[in-house]
N, CA and C of each residue as an Amber inpcrd file, in Angstrom:
protein
   366
 -56.9650000 -11.6350000  26.5090000 -55.6290000 -11.9850000  26.0700000
 -55.6420000 -12.9300000  24.8720000 -56.7550000 -13.5840000  24.6020000
 -56.8360000 -14.5120000  23.4830000 -56.6570000 -13.8200000  22.1410000
 -57.0740000 -12.5640000  22.0500000 -56.9290000 -11.8280000  20.7960000
 -55.4480000 -11.5890000  20.4910000 -54.6210000 -11.5110000  21.5430000
 -53.1860000 -11.3460000  21.3300000 -52.6060000 -12.5320000  20.5770000
 -53.0520000 -13.7330000  20.9200000 -52.5320000 -14.9260000  20.2470000
 -52.8800000 -14.9100000  18.7730000 -54.1090000 -14.5520000  18.4740000
 -54.5270000 -14.4710000  17.0810000 -53.7430000 -13.3830000  16.3510000
 -53.5300000 -12.2660000  17.0080000 -52.7750000 -11.1740000  16.4030000
 -51.3430000 -11.6040000  16.1090000 -50.6960000 -12.2530000  17.0770000
 -49.3260000 -12.7290000  16.8750000 -49.2850000 -13.7680000  15.7720000
 -50.2800000 -14.6480000  15.7220000 -50.3360000 -15.6860000  14.6940000
 -50.4330000 -15.0570000  13.3100000 -51.3400000 -14.1020000  13.1550000
 -51.5310000 -13.4400000  11.8570000 -50.2880000 -12.6330000  11.4850000
 -49.7230000 -11.9200000  12.4540000 -48.5240000 -11.1350000  12.1890000
 -47.3660000 -12.0370000  11.7640000 -47.1930000 -13.1470000  12.4720000
 -46.1370000 -14.0850000  12.1110000 -46.3440000 -14.6810000  10.7320000
 -47.5850000 -15.0330000  10.4120000 -47.8890000 -15.5730000   9.0870000
 -47.5890000 -14.5780000   7.9870000 -47.9840000 -13.3260000   8.2060000
 -47.7140000 -12.2900000   7.2080000 -46.2120000 -12.0670000   7.0490000
 -45.5000000 -12.0680000   8.1540000 -44.0530000 -11.8860000   8.1080000
 -43.3840000 -13.0480000   7.3770000 -43.8410000 -14.2610000   7.6350000
 -43.2880000 -15.4280000   6.9690000 -43.5250000 -15.4110000   5.4720000
 -44.7270000 -15.0680000   5.0690000 -45.0330000 -14.9910000   3.6360000
 -44.2180000 -13.8800000   2.9800000 -44.0730000 -12.7570000   3.6830000
 -43.2830000 -11.6490000   3.1410000 -41.8250000 -12.0560000   2.9490000
 -41.2270000 -12.6710000   3.9760000 -39.8220000 -13.0620000   3.8480000
 -39.6320000 -14.1370000   2.7860000 -40.6100000 -15.0240000   2.6540000
 -40.5200000 -16.0310000   1.5970000 -40.6410000 -15.3770000   0.2240000
 -41.4270000 -14.3250000   0.1310000 -41.6130000 -13.6380000  -1.1400000
 -40.3640000 -12.9330000  -1.6340000 -39.5040000 -12.5060000  -0.7150000
 -38.2880000 -11.8130000  -1.1420000 -37.0650000 -12.7350000  -1.1250000
 -37.2540000 -13.9690000  -0.6810000 -36.1600000 -14.9420000  -0.6600000
 -35.9870000 -15.5330000  -2.0530000 -34.7810000 -15.4600000  -2.5760000
 -34.5330000 -15.9720000  -3.9380000 -34.4330000 -17.4950000  -3.9770000
 -34.3740000 -18.1510000  -2.8260000 -34.2540000 -19.6110000  -2.7940000
 -35.5840000 -20.3210000  -2.5920000 -36.6780000 -19.6060000  -2.5900000
 -37.9850000 -20.2400000  -2.4040000 -38.2880000 -21.1010000  -3.6200000
 -38.6090000 -22.3490000  -3.3820000 -38.9070000 -23.2800000  -4.4600000
 -37.6790000 -23.8740000  -5.1100000 -36.5070000 -23.5100000  -4.6310000
 -35.2390000 -23.9730000  -5.2000000 -35.0150000 -25.4390000  -4.8510000
 -34.6300000 -26.2170000  -5.8390000 -34.3390000 -27.6350000  -5.6440000
 -32.8280000 -27.8270000  -5.7080000 -32.1800000 -28.1720000  -4.5650000
 -30.7200000 -28.3120000  -4.5880000 -30.2280000 -29.4500000  -5.4890000
 -31.1020000 -30.4150000  -5.7950000 -30.6990000 -31.5240000  -6.6720000
 -30.6040000 -31.0870000  -8.1280000 -31.4050000 -30.0930000  -8.4930000
 -31.4060000 -29.5870000  -9.8680000 -31.4220000 -28.0600000  -9.8280000
 -30.2640000 -27.4320000  -9.6070000 -30.2290000 -25.9820000  -9.4040000
 -30.5840000 -25.1420000 -10.6290000 -30.5690000 -25.7150000 -11.8030000
 -30.8790000 -24.9390000 -13.0050000 -32.3720000 -24.9100000 -13.3260000
 -33.1540000 -25.7740000 -12.6700000 -34.5900000 -25.8390000 -12.9310000
 -35.3030000 -24.6630000 -12.2660000 -36.1580000 -24.0130000 -13.0050000
 -36.9620000 -22.9180000 -12.4700000 -38.1610000 -23.4970000 -11.7330000
 -38.3890000 -23.0650000 -10.4910000 -39.5270000 -23.6020000  -9.7400000
 -40.8540000 -23.1260000 -10.3290000 -41.8590000 -23.9680000 -10.2000000
 -43.1920000 -23.5930000 -10.6790000 -43.8620000 -22.6760000  -9.6620000
 -44.9030000 -22.0130000 -10.1140000 -45.6560000 -21.1250000  -9.2240000
 -46.2410000 -21.9190000  -8.0610000 -46.7020000 -23.1260000  -8.3140000
 -47.2680000 -23.9660000  -7.2480000 -46.2130000 -24.2640000  -6.1770000
 -44.9800000 -24.5740000  -6.5960000 -43.9070000 -24.8710000  -5.6400000
 -43.5480000 -23.6380000  -4.8040000 -43.5100000 -22.5000000  -5.4510000
 -43.2000000 -21.2590000  -4.7440000 -44.3000000 -20.9410000  -3.7410000
 -45.5590000 -21.0390000  -4.1620000 -46.6730000 -20.7640000  -3.2490000
 -46.7050000 -21.7520000  -2.0910000 -46.3670000 -23.0080000  -2.3620000
 -46.3290000 -24.0170000  -1.3010000 -45.2540000 -23.6590000  -0.2730000
 -44.0670000 -23.2960000  -0.7450000 -42.9930000 -22.8900000   0.1610000
 -43.3710000 -21.6430000   0.9560000 -44.0080000 -20.6900000   0.2950000
 -44.4440000 -19.4750000   0.9920000 -45.4580000 -19.8070000   2.0870000
 -46.3770000 -20.6980000   1.7820000 -47.3710000 -21.1040000   2.7740000
 -46.7400000 -21.8320000   3.9440000 -45.7790000 -22.6920000   3.6580000
 -45.0990000 -23.4230000   4.7350000 -44.3160000 -22.4800000   5.6320000
 -43.6170000 -21.5480000   5.0170000 -42.8610000 -20.5990000   5.8300000
 -43.8010000 -19.6910000   6.6170000 -44.8770000 -19.2640000   6.0030000
 -45.8490000 -18.4330000   6.7100000 -46.4320000 -19.1510000   7.9110000
 -46.7780000 -20.4230000   7.7590000 -47.3320000 -21.1910000   8.8740000
 -46.2900000 -21.3940000   9.9700000 -45.0460000 -21.6380000   9.5840000
 -43.9780000 -21.8210000  10.5610000 -43.7730000 -20.5540000  11.3950000
 -43.6970000 -19.4160000  10.7230000 -43.5420000 -18.1500000  11.4370000
 -44.7650000 -17.8670000  12.2960000 -45.9430000 -18.1540000  11.7840000
 -47.1700000 -17.9000000  12.5450000 -47.1730000 -18.6910000  13.8450000
 -46.7960000 -19.9590000  13.7880000 -46.7410000 -20.7820000  15.0050000
 -45.7260000 -20.2280000  15.9930000 -44.5400000 -19.8820000  15.4990000
 -43.5040000 -19.3550000  16.3880000 -43.9260000 -18.0350000  17.0330000
 -44.5090000 -17.1490000  16.2720000 -44.9610000 -15.8740000  16.8180000
 -46.0800000 -16.0980000  17.8300000 -46.9750000 -17.0350000  17.5620000
 -48.0680000 -17.3310000  18.4920000 -47.5260000 -17.9010000  19.8010000
 -46.4920000 -18.7130000  19.7340000 -45.8840000 -19.2640000  20.9520000
 -45.2620000 -18.1540000  21.7820000 -44.5580000 -17.2550000  21.1380000
 -43.9660000 -16.1240000  21.8620000 -45.0690000 -15.2540000  22.4590000
 -46.1090000 -15.0020000  21.6970000 -47.2370000 -14.2190000  22.2100000
 -47.9110000 -14.8870000  23.3940000 -48.0470000 -16.2100000  23.3310000
 -48.6550000 -16.9490000  24.4460000 -47.7670000 -16.8780000  25.6790000
 -46.4610000 -17.0400000  25.4840000 -45.5420000 -16.9430000  26.6190000
 -45.6390000 -15.5670000  27.2660000 -45.6500000 -14.5320000  26.4460000
 -45.7160000 -13.1700000  26.9690000 -47.0350000 -12.9310000  27.7000000
 -48.1480000 -13.3070000  27.0800000 -49.4570000 -13.0770000  27.6860000
 -49.6260000 -13.8330000  28.9980000 -49.1910000 -15.0910000  29.0090000
 -49.3330000 -15.8950000  30.2330000 -48.4790000 -15.3370000  31.3620000
 -47.2310000 -14.9890000  31.0600000 -46.3880000 -14.4420000  32.1230000
 -46.8930000 -13.0860000  32.5830000 -47.4410000 -12.2950000  31.6710000
 -47.9810000 -10.9950000  32.0810000 -49.1860000 -11.1800000  33.0060000
 -50.0410000 -12.1350000  32.7030000 -51.1960000 -12.4020000  33.5750000
 -50.7490000 -12.8880000  34.9460000 -49.7680000 -13.7760000  34.9750000
 -49.2650000 -14.3000000  36.2520000 -48.6360000 -13.1770000  37.0760000
 -47.8180000 -12.3660000  36.4340000 -47.1660000 -11.2590000  37.1420000
 -48.1970000 -10.2560000  37.6330000 -49.1830000  -9.9520000  36.8030000
 -50.2350000  -9.0110000  37.2020000 -51.0340000  -9.5410000  38.3890000
 -51.3410000 -10.8240000  38.3770000 -52.0650000 -11.4370000  39.5000000
 -51.2130000 -11.4170000  40.7660000 -49.9430000 -11.7070000  40.6310000
 -49.0490000 -11.7410000  41.7880000 -48.8510000 -10.3430000  42.3820000
 -48.6520000  -9.3440000  41.5230000 -48.4200000  -7.9780000  41.9900000
 -49.7040000  -7.2990000  42.4460000 -50.8370000  -7.6950000  41.8660000
 -52.1040000  -7.0500000  42.2200000 -52.2590000  -5.6660000  41.6160000
 -51.4800000  -5.3730000  40.6050000 -51.5310000  -4.0730000  39.9370000
 -51.5520000  -4.2870000  38.4260000 -52.1790000  -3.3560000  37.7460000
 -52.1940000  -3.3910000  36.2910000 -51.5150000  -2.1260000  35.7800000
 -50.2110000  -2.2180000  35.5640000 -49.4640000  -1.0690000  35.0770000
 -48.4160000  -1.5170000  34.0580000 -47.6190000  -0.5780000  33.5990000
 -46.6480000  -0.8290000  32.5590000 -45.5340000  -1.7740000  32.9990000
 -45.2880000  -1.8430000  34.3070000 -44.2110000  -2.6950000  34.8060000
 -44.4730000  -4.1760000  34.5280000 -45.7450000  -4.5660000  34.5250000
 -46.0700000  -5.9720000  34.2510000 -45.5600000  -6.3960000  32.8770000
 -45.7440000  -5.5420000  31.8970000 -45.2880000  -5.8600000  30.5380000
 -43.7690000  -5.9200000  30.4720000 -43.0930000  -5.0310000  31.1950000
 -41.6340000  -5.0290000  31.1920000 -41.0970000  -6.3000000  31.8480000
 -41.6610000  -6.6660000  33.0000000 -41.2400000  -7.8930000  33.6730000
 -41.5330000  -9.1180000  32.8000000 -42.6890000  -9.1230000  32.1950000
 -43.0620000 -10.2410000  31.3390000 -42.1550000 -10.3210000  30.1110000
 -41.8110000  -9.1820000  29.5570000 -40.8830000  -9.1530000  28.4310000
 -39.5270000  -9.7200000  28.8110000 -39.0750000  -9.3860000  30.0130000
 -37.7950000  -9.9060000  30.4810000 -37.8530000 -11.4230000  30.6450000
 -38.9180000 -11.9230000  31.2510000 -39.0560000 -13.3690000  31.4450000
 -39.1310000 -14.0810000  30.0930000 -39.9500000 -13.5680000  29.1940000
 -40.1230000 -14.2000000  27.8810000 -38.8340000 -14.1590000  27.0660000
 -38.2400000 -12.9820000  26.9550000 -36.9900000 -12.8520000  26.1940000
 -35.8570000 -13.6590000  26.7990000 -35.8040000 -13.6890000  28.1310000
 -34.7770000 -14.4740000  28.8010000 -34.9520000 -15.9600000  28.5640000
 -36.1930000 -16.4220000  28.6440000 -36.4580000 -17.8460000  28.4270000
 -36.1170000 -18.2680000  27.0020000 -36.4540000 -17.4290000  26.0460000
 -36.1320000 -17.7380000  24.6550000 -34.6180000 -17.6970000  24.4320000
 -33.9570000 -16.6950000  24.9950000 -32.5230000 -16.5390000  24.8060000
 -31.6940000 -17.5860000  25.5130000 -32.1900000 -18.1140000  26.6340000
 -31.4220000 -19.1050000  27.3950000 -31.1180000 -20.3620000  26.6010000
 -31.8940000 -20.6370000  25.5840000 -31.6050000 -21.8120000  24.7450000
 -30.2560000 -21.6850000  24.0640000 -29.7840000 -20.4400000  23.8770000
 -28.4970000 -20.2080000  23.2190000 -27.3890000 -19.8880000  24.2210000
 -27.6940000 -19.9130000  25.5060000 -26.6770000 -19.6440000  26.5230000
 -27.0800000 -18.5170000  27.4550000 -26.2800000 -18.3470000  28.5060000
 -26.5880000 -17.3550000  29.5310000 -26.5170000 -15.9270000  28.9970000
 -25.4850000 -15.6310000  28.2240000 -25.3420000 -14.2850000  27.6630000
 -26.5300000 -13.9410000  26.7640000 -26.9370000 -14.8760000  25.9380000
 -28.0900000 -14.6500000  25.0640000 -29.3630000 -14.4860000  25.8890000
 -29.4740000 -15.2190000  26.9990000 -30.6360000 -15.0820000  27.8730000
 -30.7190000 -13.6950000  28.4900000 -29.5740000 -13.1870000  28.9480000
 -29.5350000 -11.8430000  29.5400000 -29.8580000 -10.7860000  28.4810000
 -29.2780000 -10.9360000  27.3020000 -29.5700000  -9.9850000  26.2180000
 -31.0320000 -10.0730000  25.7660000 -31.5640000 -11.2940000  25.7190000
 -32.9700000 -11.4650000  25.3630000 -33.8850000 -10.8140000  26.3830000
 -33.5420000 -10.9830000  27.6570000 -34.3230000 -10.3640000  28.7290000
 -34.3330000  -8.8490000  28.5770000 -33.1520000  -8.2740000  28.4210000
 -33.0590000  -6.8170000  28.2960000 -33.7140000  -6.2910000  27.0350000
 -33.4940000  -6.9820000  25.9310000 -34.0680000  -6.5270000  24.6620000
 -35.5800000  -6.5980000  24.6350000 -36.1270000  -7.7190000  25.0850000
 -37.5780000  -7.8820000  25.0720000 -38.2250000  -6.9550000  26.0990000
 -37.5630000  -6.7380000  27.2500000 -38.0920000  -5.8210000  28.2570000
 -38.1180000  -4.3920000  27.7190000 -37.0470000  -3.9910000  27.0330000
 -36.9970000  -2.6440000  26.4540000 -38.0640000  -2.4740000  25.3710000
 -38.2250000  -3.5010000  24.5380000 -39.2580000  -3.4510000  23.5050000
 -40.6470000  -3.3540000  24.1350000 -40.8860000  -4.1260000  25.1900000
 -42.1840000  -4.0960000  25.8710000 -42.4310000  -2.7340000  26.5020000
 -41.3910000  -2.1420000  27.0980000 -41.5260000  -0.8090000  27.6900000
 -41.8740000   0.2230000  26.6210000 -41.2160000   0.1320000  25.4760000
 -41.4890000   1.0740000  24.3830000 -42.9200000   0.9330000  23.8810000
 -43.3840000  -0.3010000  23.7260000 -44.7570000  -0.5260000  23.2630000
 -45.7580000  -0.0060000  24.2920000 -45.5110000  -0.2930000  25.5650000
 -46.4120000   0.1850000  26.6260000 -46.4460000   1.7020000  26.6530000
 -45.2930000   2.3420000  26.5030000 -45.2390000   3.7990000  26.4660000
 -46.0380000   4.3620000  25.3000000 -45.8910000   3.7190000  24.1540000
 -46.5900000   4.1710000  22.9500000 -48.1060000   3.9700000  23.0840000
 -48.5210000   2.8480000  23.6730000 -49.9530000   2.5340000  23.7550000
 -50.6730000   3.2770000  24.8800000 -49.9590000   3.7430000  25.8680000
 -50.6240000   4.4360000  26.9920000 -50.4780000   5.8870000  26.9080000
């Protein structure tokens, strides 16, 4: 399961750098809006955003992996249902920070995504 964390970290970093690359406000200084940012400032912002996304993706990956291991140990089975249950727990926990409705939607969305991935991989 440790490789999952590294994968999520790298994926998050790549996603962060990509989104920073297409964001027109990268390197923008609100105090001086007419100044063009230097390449160093843009690269610094891209790196910061990439690291931020990488950490967040790694945390989500860790939550998913840990809950999947716990559920698998508790059930005593290794099947697709473990990923779906784990997706529901992870998505629900993340969504609950924004309220009950968001928690329920997060549970359903992450569970459906996990089911789709499990179906595709098996």
